[in-house]
DSSP file (Angstrom, degrees, kcal/mol; ACC not computed):
  #  RESIDUE AA STRUCTURE BP1 BP2  ACC     N-H-->O    O-->H-N    N-H-->O    O-->H-N    TCO  KAPPA ALPHA  PHI   PSI    X-CA   Y-CA   Z-CA
    1    1 A M              0   0    0      0, 0.0     2,-0.1     0, 0.0     0, 0.0   0.000 360.0 360.0 360.0 148.0  120.6 -116.9  -71.8
    2    2 A D    >   -     0   0    0      1,-0.2     3,-1.6     2,-0.1     0, 0.0  -0.402 360.0-135.0 -60.0 130.2  117.8 -114.4  -72.0
    3    3 A S  T 3  S+     0   0    0      1,-0.3    -1,-0.2    -2,-0.1     0, 0.0   0.652 102.4  62.5 -66.6 -13.7  116.4 -113.8  -68.6
    4    4 A H  T 3  S+     0   0    0     48,-0.0    49,-0.6    50,-0.0     2,-0.4   0.648  79.5  99.3 -85.1 -15.5  112.8 -114.0  -70.0
    5    5 A V  E <   +a   53   0A   0     -3,-1.6    49,-0.2     1,-0.2     3,-0.1  -0.579  42.3 171.6 -75.5 129.2  113.3 -117.6  -71.2
    6    6 A R  E     +     0   0A   0     47,-2.0    26,-1.0    -2,-0.4     2,-0.3   0.557  59.7  29.5-112.2 -14.4  111.7 -120.0  -68.8
    7    7 A M  E     -ab  54  32A   0     46,-1.2    48,-2.0    24,-0.2     2,-0.5  -0.999  53.9-155.2-152.2 143.7  111.9 -123.3  -70.6
    8    8 A I  E     -ab  55  33A   0     24,-2.8    26,-2.5    -2,-0.3     2,-0.5  -0.989  13.9-164.3-119.2 125.8  114.1 -125.2  -73.1
    9    9 A C  E     -ab  56  34A   0     46,-3.0    48,-3.4    -2,-0.5     2,-0.6  -0.946   2.4-161.1-110.4 124.7  112.4 -127.9  -75.2
   10   10 A I  E     -ab  57  35A   0     24,-2.9    26,-2.2    -2,-0.5     2,-0.5  -0.931  11.6-167.0-109.1 120.9  114.7 -130.3  -77.0
   11   11 A V  E     +ab  58  36A   0     46,-3.4    48,-3.3    -2,-0.6    26,-0.2  -0.921  31.1  91.9-117.2 125.9  113.0 -132.2  -79.8
   12   12 A G  S    S-     0   0    0     24,-2.5    26,-0.1    -2,-0.5    24,-0.1  -0.875  72.4 -98.2 166.2 166.5  114.3 -135.2  -81.7
   13   13 A P  S    S+     0   0    0      0, 0.0     2,-1.6     0, 0.0    24,-0.1   0.606  93.4  91.4 -80.9 -11.8  114.4 -139.0  -81.9
   14   14 A C     >  +     0   0    0      1,-0.2     4,-2.4    23,-0.1     5,-0.2  -0.595  54.0 177.8 -87.5  81.3  117.8 -139.4  -80.1
   15   15 A K  H  > S+     0   0    0     -2,-1.6     4,-2.4     1,-0.2     5,-0.2   0.871  72.1  48.8 -55.1 -48.4  116.5 -139.7  -76.6
   16   16 A V  H  > S+     0   0    0      1,-0.2     4,-2.2     2,-0.2    -1,-0.2   0.946 114.5  43.2 -63.0 -50.5  119.9 -140.3  -74.8
   17   17 A S  H  > S+     0   0    0      1,-0.2     4,-2.3     2,-0.2    -1,-0.2   0.874 115.0  50.6 -66.0 -35.1  121.7 -137.4  -76.4
   18   18 A N  H  X S+     0   0    0     -4,-2.4     4,-2.3     2,-0.2    -1,-0.2   0.880 109.7  50.0 -70.1 -36.9  118.8 -135.1  -76.0
   19   19 A E  H  X S+     0   0    0     -4,-2.4     4,-2.3    -5,-0.2    -2,-0.2   0.892 111.4  49.6 -65.8 -39.4  118.4 -136.0  -72.3
   20   20 A L  H  X S+     0   0    0     -4,-2.2     4,-2.2     2,-0.2    -2,-0.2   0.913 111.0  48.9 -64.9 -42.5  122.2 -135.3  -71.8
   21   21 A L  H  X S+     0   0    0     -4,-2.3     4,-2.4     2,-0.2    -2,-0.2   0.904 110.3  51.7 -62.9 -41.4  121.8 -132.0  -73.6
   22   22 A A  H  X S+     0   0    0     -4,-2.3     4,-2.4     2,-0.2    -2,-0.2   0.911 109.2  50.0 -61.5 -43.3  118.9 -131.1  -71.3
   23   23 A S  H  X S+     0   0    0     -4,-2.3     4,-2.4     2,-0.2     5,-0.2   0.906 109.7  51.4 -62.0 -41.9  120.9 -132.0  -68.2
   24   24 A Y  H  X S+     0   0    0     -4,-2.2     4,-3.0     1,-0.2     5,-0.3   0.939 111.2  46.8 -60.3 -48.3  123.7 -129.8  -69.4
   25   25 A F  H  X>S+     0   0    0     -4,-2.4     4,-2.7     1,-0.2     6,-0.8   0.881 111.2  52.1 -63.7 -38.5  121.4 -126.8  -70.0
   26   26 A E  H  X5S+     0   0    0     -4,-2.4     4,-1.4     4,-0.2    -1,-0.2   0.931 116.1  40.0 -63.3 -44.2  119.7 -127.3  -66.6
   27   27 A L  H  <5S+     0   0    0     -4,-2.4    -2,-0.2    -5,-0.2    -1,-0.2   0.917 121.6  42.1 -69.2 -43.5  123.1 -127.3  -64.8
   28   28 A E  H  <5S+     0   0    0     -4,-3.0    -2,-0.2    -5,-0.2    -3,-0.2   0.872 133.9  14.8 -74.1 -39.3  124.7 -124.5  -66.9
   29   29 A F  H  <5S-     0   0    0     -4,-2.7    -3,-0.2    -5,-0.3    -2,-0.2   0.532  89.4-125.7-118.0  -9.7  121.7 -122.1  -67.1
   30   30 A G     << +     0   0    0     -4,-1.4     2,-0.2    -5,-0.6    -4,-0.2   0.688  60.6 144.5  70.3  17.7  119.2 -123.2  -64.4
   31   31 A A        -     0   0    0     -6,-0.8     2,-0.4     1,-0.1    -1,-0.2  -0.599  58.3-108.3 -88.3 149.5  116.5 -123.4  -67.0
   32   32 A K  E     -b    7   0A   0    -26,-1.0   -24,-2.8    -2,-0.2     2,-0.4  -0.624  41.3-162.4 -71.9 131.2  113.7 -126.0  -67.0
   33   33 A C  E     -b    8   0A   0     -2,-0.4     2,-0.3   -26,-0.2   -24,-0.2  -0.959  13.1-179.5-124.0 138.1  114.4 -128.5  -69.8
   34   34 A L  E     -b    9   0A   0    -26,-2.5   -24,-2.9    -2,-0.4     2,-0.3  -0.939  13.0-148.2-128.2 152.5  112.0 -130.9  -71.4
   35   35 A T  E     -b   10   0A   0     -2,-0.3     2,-0.3   -26,-0.2   -24,-0.2  -0.915  14.3-178.9-120.2 152.2  112.6 -133.4  -74.3
   36   36 A A  E     -b   11   0A   0    -26,-2.2   -24,-2.5    -2,-0.3     3,-0.1  -0.986  30.7-134.1-146.0 152.1  110.1 -134.6  -76.9
   37   37 A D  S    S+     0   0    0     -2,-0.3     2,-0.3   -26,-0.2    -1,-0.1   0.847  88.9  17.4 -75.6 -35.3  110.3 -137.1  -79.7
   38   38 A S  S >  S-     0   0    0    -26,-0.1     3,-1.1   -27,-0.1     4,-0.4  -0.929  74.3-115.3-138.9 161.1  108.5 -134.9  -82.3
   39   39 A I  T >> S+     0   0    0     -2,-0.3     3,-1.1     1,-0.3     4,-0.5   0.776 112.0  67.1 -66.7 -25.9  107.7 -131.2  -82.8
   40   40 A D  H >> S+     0   0    0      1,-0.2     3,-0.9     2,-0.2     4,-0.5   0.809  90.9  63.4 -63.6 -28.6  104.0 -132.1  -82.5
   41   41 A D  H <> S+     0   0    0     -3,-1.1     4,-0.9     1,-0.2     3,-0.4   0.754  92.2  64.9 -66.3 -23.0  104.5 -133.0  -78.9
   42   42 A I  H <> S+     0   0    0     -3,-1.1     4,-2.5    -4,-0.4    -1,-0.2   0.759  85.0  72.8 -72.4 -25.0  105.4 -129.4  -78.2
   43   43 A I  H <X S+     0   0    0     -3,-0.9     4,-1.6    -4,-0.5    -1,-0.2   0.912  97.5  48.5 -56.5 -43.7  101.9 -128.2  -79.1
   44   44 A Q  H  X S+     0   0    0     -4,-0.5     4,-1.9    -3,-0.4    -1,-0.2   0.893 109.4  52.6 -64.9 -39.8  100.6 -129.7  -75.8
   45   45 A L  H  X S+     0   0    0     -4,-0.9     4,-2.7     1,-0.2    -2,-0.2   0.891 105.7  54.8 -62.2 -39.3  103.4 -128.0  -73.8
   46   46 A N  H  < S+     0   0    0     -4,-2.5    -1,-0.2     1,-0.2    -2,-0.2   0.891 108.2  48.8 -61.4 -38.9  102.5 -124.7  -75.4
   47   47 A A  H >< S+     0   0    0     -4,-1.6     3,-0.6    -5,-0.2    -1,-0.2   0.892 115.2  44.1 -67.7 -39.1   98.9 -125.1  -74.2
   48   48 A Q  H 3< S+     0   0    0     -4,-1.9    -2,-0.2     1,-0.2    -1,-0.2   0.861 127.9  26.9 -73.9 -36.6  100.1 -126.0  -70.6
   49   49 A D  T >< S+     0   0    0     -4,-2.7     3,-1.9    -5,-0.2    -1,-0.2  -0.314  71.6 144.7-123.6  47.7  102.8 -123.3  -70.3
   50   50 A A  T <  S+     0   0    0     -3,-0.6    -1,-0.1     1,-0.3    -2,-0.1   0.764  72.6  56.0 -60.8 -26.5  101.5 -120.5  -72.6
   51   51 A D  T 3  S+     0   0    0     -3,-0.2     2,-0.5     2,-0.1    -1,-0.3   0.556  91.8  86.9 -84.9  -6.2  102.8 -117.8  -70.4
   52   52 A K  S <  S-     0   0    0     -3,-1.9     2,-0.2    -6,-0.1   -47,-0.1  -0.807  76.5-130.2 -99.4 129.6  106.4 -119.2  -70.4
   53   53 A A  E     -a    5   0A   0    -49,-0.6   -47,-2.0    -2,-0.5   -46,-1.2  -0.489  32.7-162.1 -72.2 146.8  108.8 -118.1  -73.1
   54   54 A K  E     -ac   7  83A   0     28,-1.4    30,-2.7   -49,-0.2     2,-0.5  -0.931  27.4-148.5-133.4 152.1  110.6 -121.1  -74.7
   55   55 A I  E     -ac   8  84A   0    -48,-2.0   -46,-3.0    -2,-0.3     2,-0.6  -0.997  22.9-160.3-111.1 124.9  113.6 -122.0  -76.7
   56   56 A I  E     -ac   9  85A   0     28,-3.2    30,-3.3    -2,-0.5     2,-0.7  -0.928   1.1-161.8-110.2 112.7  112.7 -125.0  -78.9
   57   57 A L  E     -ac  10  86A   0    -48,-3.4   -46,-3.4    -2,-0.6     2,-0.6  -0.853   5.3-160.9 -97.5 114.3  115.7 -126.9  -80.1
   58   58 A L  E     -ac  11  87A   0     28,-3.5    30,-2.2    -2,-0.7     2,-0.4  -0.861  12.9-137.8-101.5 115.5  114.9 -129.1  -83.1
   59   59 A D  E     - c   0  88A   0    -48,-3.3    30,-0.2    -2,-0.6    28,-0.0  -0.586  17.5-174.0 -75.3 123.4  117.4 -131.9  -83.8
   60   60 A C    >   +     0   0    0     28,-3.1     3,-2.4    -2,-0.4    31,-0.2   0.317  29.4 144.7 -99.5   6.1  118.0 -132.2  -87.5
   61   61 A F  T 3  S-     0   0    0      1,-0.3     3,-0.1    27,-0.3    29,-0.1  -0.244  82.6 -13.1 -55.2 123.1  120.2 -135.3  -87.3
   62   62 A A  T 3  S+     0   0    0     27,-0.2     2,-0.4     1,-0.2    -1,-0.3   0.716 100.0 146.1  58.4  25.0  119.6 -137.5  -90.3
   63   63 A K    <   -     0   0    0     -3,-2.4    -1,-0.2     1,-0.0    -3,-0.0  -0.782  55.3-115.8 -96.4 134.9  116.4 -135.5  -91.2
   64   64 A D     >  -     0   0    0     -2,-0.4     4,-2.5     1,-0.1     5,-0.2  -0.489  22.6-132.6 -63.8 129.1  115.4 -135.0  -94.8
   65   65 A P  H  > S+     0   0    0      0, 0.0     4,-2.2     0, 0.0     5,-0.2   0.868 105.4  50.1 -55.8 -40.5  115.6 -131.2  -95.6
   66   66 A E  H  > S+     0   0    0      1,-0.2     4,-2.0     2,-0.2     5,-0.1   0.922 111.4  48.2 -63.9 -43.3  112.2 -131.2  -97.2
   67   67 A R  H  > S+     0   0    0      1,-0.2     4,-2.6     2,-0.2    -1,-0.2   0.897 109.4  54.3 -63.2 -40.5  110.6 -133.0  -94.3
   68   68 A L  H  X S+     0   0    0     -4,-2.5     4,-2.4     1,-0.2    -2,-0.2   0.928 108.5  47.8 -59.1 -47.5  112.3 -130.5  -91.9
   69   69 A L  H  X S+     0   0    0     -4,-2.2     4,-2.4     1,-0.2    -1,-0.2   0.886 112.2  49.9 -62.4 -39.5  110.8 -127.5  -93.7
   70   70 A I  H  X S+     0   0    0     -4,-2.0     4,-2.6     2,-0.2    -2,-0.2   0.917 110.3  50.5 -65.2 -44.0  107.4 -129.1  -93.7
   71   71 A E  H  X S+     0   0    0     -4,-2.6     4,-2.4     2,-0.2    -2,-0.2   0.923 112.2  46.6 -58.7 -46.8  107.6 -129.9  -90.0
   72   72 A I  H  X S+     0   0    0     -4,-2.4     4,-2.8     2,-0.2     5,-0.2   0.929 112.7  49.0 -63.9 -46.3  108.6 -126.3  -89.1
   73   73 A E  H  X S+     0   0    0     -4,-2.4     4,-2.4     1,-0.2    -1,-0.2   0.914 111.9  49.7 -60.3 -43.3  105.9 -124.8  -91.3
   74   74 A S  H  X S+     0   0    0     -4,-2.6     4,-1.4     2,-0.2    -1,-0.2   0.914 112.4  47.3 -62.3 -43.7  103.3 -127.0  -89.7
   75   75 A Y  H  X S+     0   0    0     -4,-2.4     4,-1.0     2,-0.2     3,-0.3   0.943 113.1  47.3 -63.7 -48.1  104.4 -126.1  -86.2
   76   76 A V  H  < S+     0   0    0     -4,-2.8     3,-0.5     1,-0.2     5,-0.2   0.889 112.2  50.6 -62.3 -39.8  104.5 -122.4  -86.9
   77   77 A N  H  < S+     0   0    0     -4,-2.4    -1,-0.2    -5,-0.2    -2,-0.2   0.792 112.9  46.0 -69.0 -27.5  101.1 -122.5  -88.5
   78   78 A K  H  < S+     0   0    0     -4,-1.4     2,-0.4    -3,-0.3    -1,-0.2   0.587 108.2  64.6 -90.1 -11.2   99.5 -124.4  -85.6
   79   79 A N  S  < S-     0   0    0     -4,-1.0     2,-1.2    -3,-0.5   -36,-0.0  -0.873  71.6-132.9-124.6 144.7  100.9 -122.3  -82.8
   80   80 A D        -     0   0    0     -2,-0.4     2,-0.3     2,-0.0    -3,-0.1  -0.837  53.1-127.0 -79.2 100.8  100.9 -118.9  -81.3
   81   81 A H        +     0   0    0     -2,-1.2    -5,-0.0    -5,-0.2     4,-0.0  -0.365  37.6 175.6 -67.5 116.5  104.6 -119.0  -81.1
   82   82 A H        +     0   0    0     -2,-0.3   -28,-1.4   -30,-0.1     2,-0.3  -0.019  60.7  16.0-107.1  27.3  105.8 -118.2  -77.6
   83   83 A G  E    S-c   54   0A   0    -30,-0.2     2,-0.5   -78,-0.1   -28,-0.2  -0.910  90.1 -62.2-169.8-164.5  109.5 -118.7  -78.1
   84   84 A F  E     -c   55   0A   0    -30,-2.7   -28,-3.2    -2,-0.3     2,-0.6  -0.919  35.6-148.4-109.7 122.6  112.4 -119.1  -80.3
   85   85 A L  E     +cd  56 105A   0     -2,-0.5    21,-3.9    19,-0.5    22,-0.8  -0.824  25.1 176.5 -92.8 122.1  112.6 -122.1  -82.7
   86   86 A V  E     -cd  57 107A   0    -30,-3.3   -28,-3.5    -2,-0.6     2,-0.4  -0.963  18.9-146.9-129.5 140.2  116.2 -123.2  -83.3
   87   87 A V  E     -cd  58 108A   0     20,-2.4    22,-1.9    -2,-0.4     2,-0.3  -0.847  17.0-177.9-105.9 147.0  117.6 -126.1  -85.3
   88   88 A F  E     +c   59   0A   0    -30,-2.2   -28,-3.1    -2,-0.4   -27,-0.3  -0.949  60.0  37.5-139.0 162.9  120.8 -128.0  -84.4
   89   89 A N  E    S+     0   0A   0     -2,-0.3     2,-0.3    21,-0.3   -27,-0.2   0.751  74.9 161.9  65.5  27.2  122.8 -130.8  -85.9
   90   90 A L  E     - d   0 110A   0     19,-2.0    21,-2.4    -3,-0.1     2,-0.4  -0.573  41.0-120.5 -74.8 139.1  122.1 -129.4  -89.4
   91   91 A I    >   -     0   0    0     -2,-0.3     3,-1.1    19,-0.2     2,-0.1  -0.671  26.9-119.7 -81.8 130.7  124.5 -130.6  -92.1
   92   92 A R  T 3  S+     0   0    0     -2,-0.4    -1,-0.1     1,-0.2    18,-0.0  -0.383  93.2  37.1 -65.9 146.4  126.5 -127.9  -93.7
   93   93 A G  T 3  S+     0   0    0     -2,-0.1    -1,-0.2     1,-0.0    -2,-0.0   0.415  75.9 111.2  94.7  -2.0  126.0 -127.6  -97.5
   94   94 A L    <   -     0   0    0     -3,-1.1    -2,-0.1     1,-0.0    -3,-0.0   0.763  68.3-146.6 -73.8 -23.4  122.3 -128.3  -97.7
   95   95 A K        +     0   0    0      1,-0.1     4,-0.1     3,-0.0    -3,-0.1   0.884  63.8 115.9  59.0  43.3  121.7 -124.6  -98.6
   96   96 A I     >  +     0   0    0      2,-0.1     4,-2.5     1,-0.1     5,-0.2   0.304  36.1 104.4-117.0   5.8  118.4 -124.4  -96.8
   97   97 A E  H  > S+     0   0    0      1,-0.2     4,-2.5     2,-0.2     5,-0.2   0.901  80.5  49.8 -56.9 -45.0  119.3 -121.8  -94.2
   98   98 A E  H  > S+     0   0    0      1,-0.2     4,-2.5     2,-0.2    -1,-0.2   0.913 111.8  48.6 -62.7 -41.5  117.5 -119.0  -95.9
   99   99 A E  H  > S+     0   0    0      2,-0.2     4,-1.6     1,-0.2    -1,-0.2   0.886 110.3  52.6 -64.5 -38.0  114.3 -121.1  -96.2
  100  100 A L  H  <>S+     0   0    0     -4,-2.5     5,-2.5     2,-0.2     4,-0.5   0.937 111.0  45.7 -62.3 -47.1  114.6 -122.0  -92.5
  101  101 A V  H ><5S+     0   0    0     -4,-2.5     3,-1.3     1,-0.2    -2,-0.2   0.915 112.5  50.4 -63.8 -43.3  114.9 -118.4  -91.4
  102  102 A M  H 3<5S+     0   0    0     -4,-2.5    -1,-0.2     1,-0.3    -2,-0.2   0.802 107.7  56.5 -63.9 -27.5  112.0 -117.4  -93.7
  103  103 A G  T 3<5S-     0   0    0     -4,-1.6    -1,-0.3    -5,-0.2    -2,-0.2   0.521 132.4 -86.2 -83.2  -6.0  110.0 -120.3  -92.1
  104  104 A G  T < 5S+     0   0    0     -3,-1.3   -19,-0.5    -4,-0.5     2,-0.2   0.430  76.2 145.7 119.8  -0.5  110.5 -119.0  -88.6
  105  105 A I  E   < -d   85   0A   0     -5,-2.5    -1,-0.3    -6,-0.2   -19,-0.2  -0.520  25.7-171.8 -71.9 134.3  113.8 -120.4  -87.4
  106  106 A R  E     +     0   0A   0    -21,-3.9     2,-0.3     1,-0.2   -20,-0.2   0.486  67.5  21.6-105.2  -6.8  115.6 -118.0  -85.1
  107  107 A G  E     -d   86   0A   0    -22,-0.8   -20,-2.4     2,-0.0     2,-0.4  -0.977  57.9-158.7-161.0 147.9  118.9 -119.9  -84.8
  108  108 A I  E     +d   87   0A   0     -2,-0.3     2,-0.4   -22,-0.2   -20,-0.2  -0.995   9.4 179.7-133.2 127.6  120.9 -122.5  -86.7
  109  109 A F  E     -     0   0A   0    -22,-1.9   -19,-2.0    -2,-0.4     2,-0.2  -0.989  21.7-134.3-126.8 138.3  123.7 -124.7  -85.3
  110  110 A Y  E >   -d   90   0A   0     -2,-0.4     3,-1.8   -21,-0.2   -21,-0.3  -0.479  22.3-110.7 -94.3 161.2  125.5 -127.3  -87.4
  111  111 A A  T 3  S+     0   0    0    -21,-2.4   -20,-0.1     1,-0.3    -1,-0.1   0.792 118.0  46.7 -59.7 -30.8  126.4 -130.9  -86.7
  112  112 A N  T 3  S+     0   0    0    -22,-0.3    -1,-0.3     2,-0.1     2,-0.1   0.327  84.0 120.7 -98.2   9.1  130.1 -130.1  -86.4
  113  113 A D  S <  S-     0   0    0     -3,-1.8    -4,-0.0     1,-0.1     5,-0.0  -0.431  73.0-105.2 -67.6 146.3  129.7 -127.0  -84.1
  114  114 A H    >>  -     0   0    0      1,-0.1     3,-1.6    -2,-0.1     4,-1.1  -0.494  26.5-120.1 -70.2 140.8  131.4 -127.2  -80.8
  115  115 A P  T 34 S+     0   0    0      0, 0.0     3,-0.2     0, 0.0    -1,-0.1   0.816 112.7  60.8 -53.6 -33.4  129.0 -127.8  -77.9
  116  116 A D  T 34 S+     0   0    0      1,-0.2    -3,-0.0     2,-0.2    -2,-0.0   0.824  98.8  57.9 -64.1 -30.0  130.0 -124.5  -76.2
  117  117 A H  T <4        0   0    0     -3,-1.6    -1,-0.2     1,-0.3    -4,-0.0   0.891 360.0 360.0 -66.3 -39.2  128.8 -122.7  -79.3
  118  118 A L     <        0   0    0     -4,-1.1    -1,-0.3    -3,-0.2    -2,-0.2   0.494 360.0 360.0 -65.7 360.0  125.3 -124.1  -78.9
């Protein structure tokens, strides 16, 4: 992990799996990890920890592609982005990767990727 990253935020509705992922990252990398239900919850974290670089992992599980793009655009437009916005659990074959990158996504991980890859 980049030595400048101070926090990992995992965003999505699957509380148990996101908490497990946060625990894994804390043990593996020693980074502070937080979980949130929605990307809008991250806005408050940005205000509190504006000086800390972040990786924001957005869970795409069962998310409508159009809704996902709207969420990302809304977040990027509302924030002085202090980190890297990354999606995970994306379904292969949706063909939205280029739009995601153009919208501000810095990393894409698919639902069938091995956890070590993430």
